[in-house]
N, C-alpha and C positions, 0 to 999 in steps of 0.2 A: 051719205049721199054725196057730200063734198069729196070724200076720199075716193070714191069710185070714179068721179070725174077726173081727179088728178091722175090717177093710175092710167086712165085711158089716154090722157094727153102725153105722158112719158112714153108709153108703148108705141104710140104712133110716130115719135121722133127718133127712135133708136136706129133704124136702118140707115138713116142719113149720116149719123155719127160714125158708124163702122166703115162706111165707104170713104170717109175723109181720112181716117187713119191708114187705110191700105194705100191710098194714093201717096201719102207722105213717105212711107217705107220704100215704095218703088223708086221715088225720086232720089232718096239717099243711096240706095244700092247702085243705081246707075252712075251716080257721081263718083263713088269709090272706084268702080271699074275704069272709069275714064281717067282718074288720077293715076292709077297704077300703070295704065297703058302709056300715058305720057311720060312717066318716069322711066319706063323700060326703053322707050324710044330715045330718050335723052341720053341715057347711059350708053346705049348702043352707038349713038351718033358720036360721042366723045371718047370712047375706049379705043386703045390700039388694037392691033391685030393679035391673035392667040399666041402666047409665049411658048418657047421650047426649053429643054434642059440646057442647051447651049447658051441660052439668053440669061440664065441665072448666074449671079455673082457668087464668089466664095462667101459663105455665111448665109446663103439662101438655098432654098430647095423648091422644086416645082410642085406646087399644090394645085392640081388640076391643070389649068392653063395659065396660072399666075405664079411668078417667082415670089416666094414669101420668106422673110427672115426666119432663121432657126429659132426655135423656142429655147428659153433658158433650160439648162440641164441636158442639152444636146449640142451637136455640132454638125455643120454642113460643109463639105469640101468643095461645093460649087456644082454639084450635079443634081440629079432629081431626087436625092435621098436626104433624110434627116436621121442622124444616128444618136442614140442615147449615150451619154457619158458612161463609161464603165465604172464599176466599184473602184474607189481610190482616186477618182477624178471628178471634176465638176465644171459647170459653166454657169456663171451667175447672171449673164446679160444675154439678150436675144442677138441672133446673128453671129454666133461664135463659129469660127473656122475650126477650132480644136478645143478639147477639154483640158483643163489645168490639173496637174497632180496635186493631191492634198499635201501640204507641207508637213515636216516632222512635227510631232505633237498632236496631229489631227488624223482623222480617218473618215472613210465613207464606205459603209458596207453595201449601200443600195446603188443600183444603176440610175441614171437620169437625175443626178443630184445637182442642186443649184449652189450647194455649199458643203464644206467639210465640218465634222464634229470634233470638238476637243476630246482628247483622250481623258477618260474618267480617272479619279484618284485610284492609285494602285495599278495603273496601266501606263504604257508609254508607246511612242512610235518614233523610232530613230531614222526612218527612211521616208523619202517622198513617195506619194502614191500608195499609201497603205489603205487597204480595204478594212483592216481590223487593227486595233491597238493590241499590243501584247501585254499579258500579265507580268508584273514585276516578279522576278524569280524569288524563291525562298532565300532569306538572308538579306533581302532588300525591301524597300517600301517607297511609296511616292504619295505625299499628302496633297499635291496640287493637281489640277486638271491641265490638260494641254502640254504634258511633259514629254520631252524627247529622250529621257533617261530615267533610271531609278537610283535611289540613294542607298548605299550599303548601311546595314544596321550598325550603329555605333557600338563600341565596346561596352559591355554591361547590358546590351539588349540583343534580341534575336527574333527571327521570324521564320517559323517552320512552314507557313503557307505561302503560296504565290498570290499575286494580285492584291496585296494589302496596302492600305494607306499609311500605316504606321508599324513600327517595330515594338515589341513588348519588352518591358523591363525583365531582366532575370529575376525569378522569384527568390525570396529569402532561402538560403541553403544552397544557392547555385550562383554561377558567375560565367562570364566570358571575357577574356582579356584582349580579344581581337575583334575588328570590325567585320561586318558581313557574315555574322554567325547565323546558322540555321537554328541551332538549339544551344541552350546554356548547359554548362557542365555542372554536375552535382559536386558539392564540396566533398573531399575525401574524408574517410573516418579519421578522427583526430583534428579536424578543422571544422569551422562553422562560419556562417554569415547571416546576420539578423536583418540586414537591410536589402531592399529590392534594388535592381539595377547595378549590381556590384561587379567589379572587374577582377576581384580576387577573394579568397577566403582566408580567415585568420586562424593560425594554429591555436589549439586549446592551451590555456595557461597551465603552469604546474599546479597540481592538486585537482585538476579537472580532466575530463575525457569526453570524447564523442564516439560512441560505438558504431553508429550508423553513418552512412553517407547522407549528403543533403541535410545535414543538421543545421538548424537555425541558431542553436546555442550549445555551449558545452555544459556538461553536468558536473557539479562538484563530486569528488570522490566520496562515497558513502562511509560512515563510521566503520572501522575495521579494515579500511583500505587506504592506500596512499598512491601518489604519483609524483616522483621528483622531476620528471621531464615534461617539456612542452610538446604539443602536437601528438598526444597519445590517444589511441583508440580505446584504451581500457585502463582501469586502475588496478593496482597490485594488492592482493590480499596480504594483510599483515602475517608474517611468519609465526609459527608456533613459538610461544615464549614472548610475543610482542602483543601490543594492543594499540588502538587509536579510537578515542571516544568522539572526536570532532569530525565533521564533514570537511571536505576540501583540503585535506592534509597532504603535505609533501613527504612525510616520513612517518614511521610507526615508532612506538616507545617500548623499551624493555620492561617486562614485569619485574617487580621488586622482590626482595628476599621473602620467602614464605608464600609466594604467589606463583601461579602458572597459568598458561592459556594455550588453547589450540589455535588453529589458523583462523584469520579474518575475525579476530576477537575485538569487541568494543570495550572490554574490560578484562582485567586479570581476576582470577578466582583465588581466594585465600585457600591454602592447604587446610583440609579438614583435620580433625583430631586423629592422631595416629599416623600423620604424614608430615613431610617437611620438604622445603626447597632451600638448599644451602647457597645457591648462586643466583644472581640476577638473570633474567631472560630464560627461565626454566619453562620447558614445554609441558612437563608433568611434575606432579608432586610425588616424592618417593615414600614408600612405606618405611616406617621405623623398623630397624632390624630386630631380631630376637634379642632379648635381654634389655630392651629399651622401650620407652613409651612416650607419648606426647598428648596430654589431655586438652591442650588449647588449639585454636585455629590460627592459621597464618604463621606457623613456626618455621624457623630456619634450621633447627636441630632437634634431636630427640634426647630424652633424659634416661640415664642408666637406672635400672631397677635397684631399689634399696635392699639391704639385707632383709631376709625373711620374705622376699617377694621375687617373682620371676615373670617373664613374658616369653612364651614358647614360640609364637608365630610372628608373622610380619604385620605391621600396621596396627599395633596395639595402642589404644588410647590411654590405657592404664596398665600398670603391672598388677599381677594377681598375687594376693597374699598366699603364702604357702599354707596348704590345708593342714588340719590337725593330723599329726603323725608324720609331718614333713618339716624340713628346716632348710635354711640357706644362709650360710655365714658370710657370703661374698656379695658384692654389688655387681649389677650388669649381667645377671645370669638368666639363661633361657629356661631353666627348670629347677624345681626344688628337689631335695634329697630326702629319701625315706630314713626315718630314725632307725638306728641299728637295734638288733635284738638286745633286750635288757634296758632299753630307753624308750621315751615317749615324748610327744608334744601334745598337750591337751587343747591348746587354742590354735588360731590361725596366725600366720605371719611370724612364726618363730625363727629366730636366728640360730638357736641351738636346741638340742634335745635334753631331757632330764632323765637321770638314772632312776630306775624303778626302786622304790623304797624297800627296806628289809621286810620280809614276810610276803613280798610280791615278786613277780617275775613277768617277763614278756619274751616268749620264744620267737615271735615273728618280727619282721621289720616293718617300718612305716605305720606304727600304731599310735593311737591317741591316748592310751591308758595302759596300766599294768594290771595283771590278774592276781588276785589273792592266792597264796598257796593253799591248796586243798588241805583238809584235815588229814593228818598223818604225814604232812610235808612241812618243810621249812626253808627259808632263805635268810641266811644270816648276814649277807653282805649286800650293799646297794648295787644296782645295775645287774641283777642276776637274770640270765636268760632263761633259767629253769629253776624249779624248786627241787630239793633233795628229800628222799624218804627218811623218816625218822628211823634210827637204828634199833636193834633189839633192845628191849627193856626201856624204851622211851615211847612217847606219844605226843600228839599235838592236835589242837583245834585248827580252824582255818586262819590264814594270814599270820602264821606263827613265824617269828624271826628265829626261833630255835625250838627244839623238842624238850619236853620235861621228862625226867626220869620217873619210872613207876615207883610209888611209895612202898614201904615194907608191907607185906601182905598182898601185893599186886604184882602182876607180871605182864610182859608183852613179848610173846614168842614169835612175832613176825615184824619185819620192817614195814614202815609206813602205817603204823597203827594209829588210829584216830583216838583211842583211849586205852588205858591199862585195865586188865581184867583182875577181879579178886581171885585169890588162890582157891581152887575147888576144895570141897569138904575133904578133910583128911590130908590136906597139904598146907605148907606154910613157906614164907620166906621172910627172914628178919631184916633184910637189907634193901636199899633203894636200887632201882635200875635193874631188877632181876628179869631175865628173859624167861624164867620158869620157876615153879614152886616145888619144894621137896615134900616127900610123903611123911606124915606123922606116925609114930609107933605107939598107939593107944589101945590096942585090942586087948580086952580083959577076958575073953573067952566066955562071956555070959550072954546068952541069947536074949535074955529079957532086958538088957540094957543097950542103949545106943551109944557107941563110942565116937567122940569128936575131939578136935584140937583147935587151938587158937591159930588163925592164919598168919600172925606175925611172930608169936613166940614159940608156937608149936606145943603149948601146954595142953594136956589131955583133960577131957571132961566126959562123965558117963551119965546119961539120962535114961529113965525107964522106957522100955520098949512097949508101945501101945498094943502090940500084937499079943502080949502076955496078959492083959486085963480080963475080969470075968465078963460073960456074955450079957448083952442087954436084951430084955424081952422084946418080941416084935410081933406084930399082927400081919398075917398074910392078906392078900387082896380079897379073898372070898369072905374072911371074917369081917373085914372093914365094910363090905357091902351089906352083910347081915345086920351089923350094928346100926348103920345108917337107916336101913329099912325099919328096924324096931323103933328108932327115934321118930321116924316119920309117922308111923301108925299111932303112936302115943299122941302126937300133936293133933292128928285128925280127930281122935276121940275127944280130946279136950275142947276143941273148937265146936263140936256138935253139942256137947253139954252146955257150953256157954250160949249157944244159940237157942237151946230149949228153954232156958230161963226167960 
């Protein structure tokens, strides 16, 4: 009830409040228009008449109907125009009649500038009015801003690029001895430089070398090489017959006696068995010549072969003993000799040969033994090359120094008989060494006696002739069969009777 009454009171007063606000806005707008009109009339009353280009002073330009001072960054010659400063010039204050050129060390690339800019590091400007600074050329640099020149690179430094603030030190292995260098020079082969920024390279010392250019250090000569001179690009291989075990050497050493080497050797090699080196600095070991040998290593000479030995080829470590059947009576010989016929050497290493003993012989040369004379032969003197046949009436067994005469009652009717034969029946010989037997005279003309004689004395003897004796009974084959059959039947009958009991 109360709220309804209050709402009614507020609604009935709202039109009055809106009218009051509108009236206040109208009064404020009218006051503003009046103030602006008064101001315009005041300015109009106190302003001069409209200006012309002829009325503007130098440093001014006609801006509509008013002469106005030039803006900074432009100039006015005193007419109706305002002109921007061109690149390389500037004006820093208003009302400038002309623009000023940028001084050396500065530049201005843009038009209408109020100031110039210092040249950056690595650039310069040596003229007034530069729109752009120039890059320092290669071989120079400029570490400061606002520079009007560049600085040549000092000796030991170089600069290959343009527009650089600094020069670079020459790298190790290079140098430059003059200022203003674009690039550094590599050290030549045989020279080196380990430090940066160098003005020269140092020659390699003796015993060292530098094979490549731009070397930062020299290398000691390796073992097997040397270098006596400074500033060398390479080391020298030791010659054959020399050696050098140490690095960085100025010279090589000669091999000693009994040693040799090829080229670039770090050590000498001892001559092996069968070889020798008789002089220092030998490039090769020589083979021992025939007739000599050398069993040891590192020898400076060879040894002559002893008697009974020889060395037929080159490079013998030992002399060879003469084989059985050979001999050598002299020293330093390249071959052994064969034993002559009738002699022999049974062992190895013989200085002489031995004669064949009696009863033996050797027809061939170079033999290790003699041959027994065959049965029927003999050798009565030592050193026989052959055996002789036994003469008629003699004989021998093997290895006979002489033949034996046949005994009485024996004979040898051929040469070279191995044994004597007894005289045949009816013959005899009473003397030794008989080549044949003589016939006996003992025939008594009796057919029932056998006549014979003694083979030595020839004495006769007469024995009964068996052909003249009485005949002996004999049983022919058929009778023998009948007898055996009868005996068999008798035996069968006896066995039956024994069985019947």
